[in-house]
C-alpha positions in Angstrom: 27.8 -7.5 -40.8 23.8 -7.8 -41.7 22.6 -4.7 -44.0 20.2 -2.3 -42.0 18.0 -1.4 -44.9 16.8 1.6 -42.5 20.1 2.9 -42.5 21.4 2.4 -46.1 21.7 5.0 -48.5 18.7 5.5 -51.2 19.7 4.7 -54.6 17.4 7.3 -56.7 18.8 11.0 -56.9 18.2 14.4 -58.1 19.3 17.7 -57.9 16.3 19.9 -57.5 12.5 19.7 -55.4 10.2 19.5 -58.7 12.1 16.4 -59.5 11.6 15.1 -55.9 8.1 15.9 -56.0 7.5 14.3 -59.6 9.1 10.9 -58.1 6.8 10.8 -55.0 3.7 11.8 -57.0 2.7 8.3 -57.9 4.1 6.8 -54.6 2.8 8.8 -51.6 -0.6 10.1 -50.8 -1.1 14.1 -51.8 0.6 16.0 -49.3 0.3 19.8 -48.4 4.0 21.5 -49.5 6.2 24.1 -48.2 9.4 23.9 -50.3 12.9 24.3 -49.3 14.7 27.6 -49.3 15.2 28.4 -53.0 18.7 30.0 -52.5 19.6 26.9 -50.2 20.1 24.5 -53.3 18.7 21.2 -52.7 19.6 17.6 -53.3 17.9 14.5 -52.7 18.1 11.1 -52.8 15.1 8.2 -52.6 13.6 5.1 -53.1 10.3 3.2 -52.7 9.7 -0.5 -52.2 6.0 -2.0 -51.7 4.3 -4.9 -50.7 0.7 -6.1 -49.6 -0.5 -3.4 -47.4 3.0 -2.2 -46.6 5.1 0.3 -48.3 8.8 1.9 -47.4 10.0 5.0 -48.5 13.9 6.1 -47.7 14.9 9.7 -48.1 17.9 11.8 -47.8 17.7 15.6 -48.3 20.5 18.6 -48.4 18.0 21.1 -47.1 14.9 21.2 -44.8 11.2 21.5 -46.2 7.8 20.7 -44.5 4.6 19.1 -45.7 1.6 17.9 -44.2 -1.3 15.6 -44.9 -3.8 16.1 -47.4 -6.0 13.3 -47.2 -8.4 11.4 -45.0 -7.1 7.7 -45.7 -6.4 6.3 -42.1 -3.2 4.7 -43.1 -0.5 4.2 -40.2 2.8 5.6 -40.3 6.1 4.5 -38.8 9.0 7.3 -38.9 12.6 6.6 -38.2 15.4 9.1 -38.5 19.2 8.5 -39.6 20.7 12.1 -39.6 18.8 15.5 -39.2 15.8 16.3 -37.0 11.9 16.8 -37.3 9.0 18.5 -35.6 5.7 16.8 -36.2 2.6 18.4 -35.3 0.2 15.5 -34.6 -3.3 16.2 -33.7 -3.2 18.6 -30.7 0.7 17.2 -30.4 4.1 18.7 -31.0 6.8 16.1 -31.1 10.6 16.4 -31.7 11.9 13.5 -33.3 15.8 12.8 -33.3 17.4 9.6 -34.6 16.8 8.1 -30.7 13.2 7.9 -31.0 10.7 7.1 -33.9 7.1 8.2 -34.3 3.9 6.5 -35.2 0.8 8.2 -36.0 -2.4 7.9 -38.2 -2.1 9.6 -41.6 -4.9 11.9 -41.3 -3.7 13.5 -38.1 -0.5 14.7 -39.3 -1.1 18.6 -39.5 2.5 19.4 -40.4 6.0 17.7 -40.5 9.3 20.0 -40.6 12.6 18.2 -41.6 15.9 20.0 -41.4 19.3 19.1 -41.7 22.1 18.8 -39.4 25.3 19.5 -41.0 24.0 19.5 -44.5 22.2 16.3 -44.4 18.7 14.6 -43.4 18.1 10.8 -43.5 15.0 9.0 -42.7 12.6 5.8 -43.6 9.0 6.2 -43.3 6.9 2.7 -43.3 3.2 3.0 -44.3 0.7 0.3 -43.4 -2.4 0.5 -45.5 -5.9 1.5 -44.2 -7.4 -2.0 -45.2 -5.1 -4.1 -43.4 -5.3 -1.8 -40.5 -9.0 -1.5 -40.1 -9.1 -5.3 -40.4 -7.1 -5.5 -37.2 -9.1 -2.8 -35.5 -12.2 -4.6 -36.1 -10.8 -7.3 -34.4 -9.4 -5.7 -31.3 -11.6 -2.8 -30.9 -15.0 -3.5 -32.7 -13.8 -1.2 -35.6 -12.7 1.8 -34.1 -11.3 4.3 -36.5 -7.9 4.5 -36.6 -7.8 8.3 -35.8 -9.7 8.0 -32.8 -7.3 5.9 -31.0 -5.2 9.2 -30.3 -1.8 6.8 -30.3 0.9 8.4 -28.2 3.3 9.5 -31.2 6.9 9.3 -29.9 8.8 5.8 -28.7 12.2 5.7 -27.5 14.2 3.5 -29.3 16.3 2.5 -26.3 13.3 0.8 -24.8 12.3 -2.7 -25.5 9.2 -1.8 -27.7 11.4 0.7 -29.9 13.8 -2.1 -30.2 11.2 -4.5 -31.2 9.6 -2.3 -33.8 12.7 -1.2 -35.3 13.6 -4.8 -35.8 10.6 -5.9 -37.6 10.5 -2.8 -39.4 13.8 -3.8 -40.6 13.1 -7.4 -41.5 10.1 -5.9 -43.4 11.8 -3.6 -45.2 14.6 -6.0 -46.2 12.2 -8.4 -47.0 10.7 -6.1 -49.6 14.0 -4.9 -51.3 16.8 -6.4 -53.3 15.8 -10.2 -53.5 12.0 -9.2 -52.6 11.7 -12.6 -50.6 8.5 -11.4 -48.7 6.9 -11.2 -52.2 7.6 -14.9 -52.6 6.5 -15.7 -48.9 2.6 -14.4 -48.3 3.0 -16.4 -45.2 5.8 -14.5 -43.5 4.6 -11.0 -45.2 1.1 -11.5 -43.5 2.8 -12.7 -39.9 5.6 -9.9 -39.9 2.8 -7.2 -41.0 0.6 -8.3 -38.0 3.3 -8.6 -35.7 3.9 -4.8 -36.1 0.4 -3.7 -36.3 -0.5 -5.7 -33.1 2.5 -4.7 -31.2 1.7 -0.8 -31.8 -2.1 -1.5 -31.3 -0.9 -3.4 -27.9 1.7 -1.7 -26.5 1.9 2.1 -27.8 -0.7 3.8 -25.2 -3.8 5.2 -26.8 -7.6 5.9 -25.9 -8.7 2.5 -25.8 -5.5 0.6 -24.1 -7.5 0.1 -21.2 -10.0 -1.7 -23.1 -7.4 -4.6 -23.9 -7.0 -5.3 -20.0 -10.7 -5.9 -20.0 -10.7 -8.7 -23.0 -10.6 -12.3 -22.4 -12.4 -14.0 -19.8 -11.5 -17.9 -19.0 -10.7 -19.9 -22.2 -11.6 -23.3 -21.8 -8.6 -25.8 -23.1 -11.0 -27.3 -26.0 -11.1 -23.7 -27.4 -7.4 -23.7 -28.0 -7.4 -27.3 -29.2 -9.8 -26.3 -31.9 -7.7 -23.1 -32.9 -4.7 -25.6 -32.9 -6.3 -27.9 -35.3 -7.7 -24.8 -37.2 -3.8 -23.9 -37.7 -2.9 -27.4 -38.9 -5.9 -27.8 -41.4 -5.0 -24.1 -42.8 -1.3 -24.3 -42.5 -0.7 -23.7 -46.2 -2.4 -20.1 -46.2 -1.0 -16.9 -45.0 -2.9 -16.9 -41.6 -3.3 -14.2 -39.3 -4.1 -14.5 -35.6 -7.4 -12.4 -36.2 -8.3 -15.7 -38.7 -7.6 -18.4 -35.8 -9.9 -16.4 -33.4 -12.7 -15.8 -35.5 -12.8 -19.6 -36.5 -13.1 -20.5 -32.8 -15.2 -17.7 -32.1 -13.0 -15.7 -29.5 -11.3 -12.6 -29.7 -7.5 -12.3 -30.5 -6.9 -11.0 -26.8 -8.8 -14.2 -25.6 -6.8 -16.2 -27.9 -3.4 -15.0 -26.7 -4.5 -15.1 -23.0 -5.4 -19.1 -23.6 -2.1 -19.7 -25.0 -0.4 -18.1 -22.5 -2.5 -19.7 -19.9 -2.4 -23.6 -21.3 0.7 -23.5 -23.3 2.9 -21.0 -21.4 3.4 -19.3 -25.4 1.8 -17.2 -27.8 -0.2 -18.4 -30.6 1.9 -16.9 -33.4 5.0 -18.5 -31.7 2.9 -22.0 -31.7 2.2 -21.4 -35.4 5.8 -20.8 -36.1 6.4 -24.1 -34.4 3.9 -25.8 -36.6 5.8 -24.4 -39.9 9.0 -25.2 -38.6 7.7 -29.1 -38.4 6.3 -28.8 -41.8 9.8 -27.3 -43.2 11.4 -30.6 -41.2 8.9 -32.9 -42.9 9.8 -31.7 -46.3 13.2 -31.8 -46.0 13.2 -35.1 -44.6 11.5 -36.5 -47.5 13.7 -38.3 -50.1 11.4 -37.1 -52.6 12.3 -33.0 -52.0 13.3 -31.5 -55.0 13.3 -27.9 -53.5 16.4 -26.0 -52.1 16.2 -25.4 -48.5 15.8 -21.6 -48.9 12.4 -22.2 -51.1 11.2 -24.7 -48.8 11.8 -22.3 -45.8 9.8 -19.4 -48.0 6.9 -21.9 -48.9 6.4 -21.9 -45.2 7.0 -18.4 -44.3 10.4 -18.0 -43.4 12.0 -14.9 -44.8 14.9 -14.2 -43.1 17.4 -17.2 -43.7 20.0 -16.7 -41.2 17.0 -16.5 -38.5 15.5 -19.5 -39.9 18.6 -21.7 -39.5 19.1 -20.4 -36.0 15.4 -21.3 -35.0 15.7 -24.7 -37.0 19.0 -25.8 -35.2 17.4 -25.1 -31.7 14.2 -27.0 -32.4 15.8 -29.9 -34.5 19.5 -29.8 -33.1 20.8 -29.9 -36.6 20.9 -27.6 -39.5 18.3 -27.7 -42.2 20.8 -28.4 -44.7 21.6 -31.5 -42.7 18.1 -32.9 -42.9 18.0 -32.5 -46.2 21.7 -34.2 -46.6 20.2 -37.3 -44.8 17.1 -37.6 -46.9 19.6 -37.7 -49.8 18.6 -34.0 -51.3 21.3 -32.4 -53.4 20.1 -28.8 -52.0 21.7 -27.0 -49.1 20.8 -23.8 -47.5 22.6 -20.8 -49.2 24.1 -18.5 -47.0 22.9 -14.8 -46.8 25.0 -11.9 -46.6 
């Protein structure tokens, strides 16, 4: 069964609160700390993984404590709980979080978060999207409105389609930044996953400017969509975002989405994925290819080998290793645990 990095036990541990703060000091933004009850005893486990614009902190505590933001950097945070509970004061709202809900918020809006254990345990994961990549998307979608001004609805039920999709993307990001760090070797995949998570949040989580999304995107000519496809093909070797493609054509990302839906009944990201699959197929079909299938997949933006192999088989009717074998390559796809 595949590992879920959002549920696994963190690897670094300590037996006092001061050690935890020392571990976090170089990894997290400044926090306003309220320490745990000194008579309760305190044990902790944590670890940290990071890539371009995204970081993941996993933690487990034996007793509760609380903290608040002490920085105005407009990072966007996603928080998942495995065990225990949490109360978050975000802007003017107070949110109770359990393992069945995730929370999403702009870092400066967190006034206070209190974590508490159940049966002596709390486990959780916080994924942070750095302000720079969030701001670039906000420029594209909302003319640069500050993240804090959106007033995002902070609680998302994990049983909903939105919650399940966000959890799946977050798990893929966390997994790709850990262990073999495949996302650090595939900028294309890193860019696509990061943008997918942020667009999903900004398009589907209700906020103050949600109505504006419905107003964007007038009639898009087929010629503009053809220009977008030509741009994708010409820049397939780069870690493209949909914002890049839309800007090259001179339309908004929302218009690009609607145009692909109207003319191709798909999304631009899905279309780009098929162009990348074609590139993998072409390279694996070449007798001169000297790379293993897994490295070719990473090169073109596919970080999860199991999902890549399934997508490849659906598209071309054979496993990628079979394509390489027919071309005379000795390399085959290395199965992933």
